[in-house]
C-alpha positions as YAML, in Angstrom:
chain: A
units: angstrom
residues:
- id: 1
  name: THR
  ca: [29.45, 94.55, -117.27]
- id: 2
  name: ALA
  ca: [32.08, 92.91, -115.10]
- id: 3
  name: THR
  ca: [29.58, 92.40, -112.26]
- id: 4
  name: THR
  ca: [27.17, 90.62, -114.58]
- id: 5
  name: GLU
  ca: [29.95, 88.37, -115.89]
- id: 6
  name: ILE
  ca: [30.98, 87.39, -112.35]
- id: 7
  name: TYR
  ca: [27.34, 86.74, -111.40]
- id: 8
  name: THR
  ca: [26.81, 84.64, -114.52]
- id: 9
  name: LEU
  ca: [29.92, 82.55, -113.84]
- id: 10
  name: ALA
  ca: [28.81, 81.99, -110.25]
- id: 11
  name: LEU
  ca: [25.32, 81.02, -111.41]
- id: 12
  name: HIS
  ca: [26.73, 78.42, -113.83]
- id: 13
  name: ASP
  ca: [28.28, 76.57, -110.89]
- id: 14
  name: ALA
  ca: [25.46, 77.25, -108.43]
- id: 15
  name: LEU
  ca: [22.73, 75.94, -110.73]
- id: 16
  name: PRO
  ca: [23.50, 72.30, -111.39]
- id: 17
  name: ILE
  ca: [20.70, 70.64, -113.32]
- id: 18
  name: SER
  ca: [20.35, 66.93, -112.56]
- id: 19
  name: ALA
  ca: [18.58, 64.49, -114.86]
- id: 20
  name: ALA
  ca: [15.48, 64.95, -112.66]
- id: 21
  name: GLY
  ca: [15.75, 68.72, -113.02]
- id: 22
  name: LEU
  ca: [16.14, 68.35, -116.77]
- id: 23
  name: ARG
  ca: [13.00, 66.19, -116.80]
- id: 24
  name: LEU
  ca: [11.05, 68.91, -114.97]
- id: 25
  name: TRP
  ca: [12.36, 71.55, -117.40]
- id: 26
  name: THR
  ca: [11.27, 69.33, -120.29]
- id: 27
  name: ILE
  ca: [7.78, 68.90, -118.81]
- id: 28
  name: ALA
  ca: [7.44, 72.63, -118.11]
- id: 29
  name: THR
  ca: [8.72, 74.18, -121.35]
- id: 30
  name: GLY
  ca: [9.89, 71.50, -123.77]
- id: 31
  name: ARG
  ca: [8.42, 71.13, -127.23]
- id: 32
  name: THR
  ca: [9.31, 69.69, -130.59]
- id: 33
  name: ASP
  ca: [9.89, 72.06, -133.47]
- id: 34
  name: GLU
  ca: [10.78, 71.75, -137.14]
- id: 35
  name: THR
  ca: [14.45, 70.90, -136.55]
- id: 36
  name: GLY
  ca: [14.72, 69.36, -133.10]
- id: 37
  name: TYR
  ca: [13.59, 69.87, -129.56]
- id: 38
  name: LEU
  ca: [13.33, 73.22, -127.77]
- id: 39
  name: LEU
  ca: [13.73, 73.85, -124.05]
- id: 40
  name: GLY
  ca: [12.32, 77.28, -123.24]
- id: 41
  name: THR
  ca: [14.03, 79.83, -121.00]
- id: 42
  name: THR
  ca: [13.82, 83.43, -119.94]
- id: 43
  name: ARG
  ca: [15.28, 86.30, -121.95]
- id: 44
  name: PRO
  ca: [18.27, 85.15, -124.02]
- id: 45
  name: ASP
  ca: [20.51, 87.79, -122.44]
- id: 46
  name: SER
  ca: [19.73, 86.72, -118.88]
- id: 47
  name: PRO
  ca: [22.21, 84.92, -116.62]
- id: 48
  name: LEU
  ca: [19.67, 82.13, -116.12]
- id: 49
  name: HIS
  ca: [19.48, 81.49, -119.87]
- id: 50
  name: MET
  ca: [23.27, 81.30, -120.14]
- id: 51
  name: ALA
  ca: [23.56, 79.07, -117.06]
- id: 52
  name: ALA
  ca: [20.97, 76.70, -118.52]
- id: 53
  name: GLY
  ca: [22.97, 76.41, -121.73]
- id: 54
  name: SER
  ca: [26.10, 75.66, -119.74]
- id: 55
  name: GLN
  ca: [24.31, 72.91, -117.83]
- id: 56
  name: LEU
  ca: [23.01, 71.35, -121.04]
- id: 57
  name: SER
  ca: [26.60, 71.16, -122.29]
- id: 58
  name: ARG
  ca: [27.68, 69.46, -119.09]
- id: 59
  name: HIS
  ca: [25.13, 66.72, -119.85]
- id: 60
  name: GLY
  ca: [26.45, 66.28, -123.39]
- id: 61
  name: LEU
  ca: [23.59, 68.29, -124.86]
- id: 62
  name: ALA
  ca: [25.27, 71.15, -126.69]
- id: 63
  name: ALA
  ca: [22.41, 73.24, -128.00]
- id: 64
  name: VAL
  ca: [21.78, 76.37, -130.06]
- id: 65
  name: SER
  ca: [20.64, 79.47, -128.20]
- id: 66
  name: LEU
  ca: [17.49, 80.99, -129.68]
- id: 67
  name: SER
  ca: [16.48, 84.56, -129.02]
- id: 68
  name: GLN
  ca: [13.61, 84.91, -131.48]
- id: 69
  name: ARG
  ca: [10.62, 82.73, -132.29]
- id: 70
  name: PRO
  ca: [10.29, 79.92, -131.39]
- id: 71
  name: GLY
  ca: [12.52, 80.90, -128.44]
- id: 72
  name: PRO
  ca: [13.84, 82.12, -126.22]
- id: 73
  name: GLY
  ca: [15.40, 78.84, -125.34]
- id: 74
  name: TRP
  ca: [17.87, 76.16, -126.32]
- id: 75
  name: ARG
  ca: [17.36, 73.92, -129.36]
- id: 76
  name: ILE
  ca: [18.82, 70.42, -129.39]
- id: 77
  name: THR
  ca: [19.12, 69.10, -132.93]
- id: 78
  name: SER
  ca: [21.47, 66.21, -133.66]
- id: 79
  name: ALA
  ca: [20.26, 62.62, -133.46]
- id: 80
  name: LYS
  ca: [23.04, 61.81, -130.99]
- id: 81
  name: ARG
  ca: [22.05, 64.65, -128.65]
- id: 82
  name: LEU
  ca: [18.35, 63.88, -128.95]
- id: 83
  name: ARG
  ca: [19.08, 60.26, -127.96]
- id: 84
  name: ARG
  ca: [21.05, 61.57, -124.98]
- id: 85
  name: LEU
  ca: [18.17, 63.86, -123.97]
- id: 86
  name: VAL
  ca: [15.69, 60.95, -124.13]
- id: 87
  name: GLU
  ca: [18.09, 58.88, -122.05]
- id: 88
  name: LEU
  ca: [18.29, 61.61, -119.39]
- id: 89
  name: VAL
  ca: [14.61, 62.57, -119.14]
- id: 90
  name: GLY
  ca: [13.13, 59.07, -119.31]
- id: 91
  name: VAL
  ca: [9.66, 57.98, -120.33]
- id: 92
  name: ALA
  ca: [7.20, 60.65, -121.39]
- id: 93
  name: PRO
  ca: [4.34, 61.53, -119.06]
- id: 94
  name: ASP
  ca: [0.88, 61.21, -120.63]
- id: 95
  name: GLY
  ca: [0.16, 64.00, -123.08]
- id: 96
  name: ALA
  ca: [3.63, 65.57, -122.97]
- id: 97
  name: ASP
  ca: [5.36, 66.95, -126.04]
- id: 98
  name: TRP
  ca: [8.40, 64.74, -125.46]
- id: 99
  name: PRO
  ca: [11.71, 64.51, -127.26]
- id: 100
  name: ARG
  ca: [12.07, 61.58, -129.66]
- id: 101
  name: GLU
  ca: [15.11, 59.80, -130.96]
- id: 102
  name: HIS
  ca: [15.52, 60.48, -134.66]
...
């Protein structure tokens, strides 16, 4: 609906994710999968999911939206983007499923 679209656009701008925020997201929901690295989100049709994808793009991390297993979430796949993700989130905490440069 039009109201949802306006809310989603407002959320994109109101939800800036810093490198520190991206690190927390990675700690909370991130995991490697068969083709890249997955950052989990809420339902794929939710404004939060869409806003998160927008913020990833702003960091140079264009990702694929997943609605089914292993999602919902955003999958980062290219070597260039995985290097950028590692650069943004820093050193892995002990025991974390952390993104790796390929």
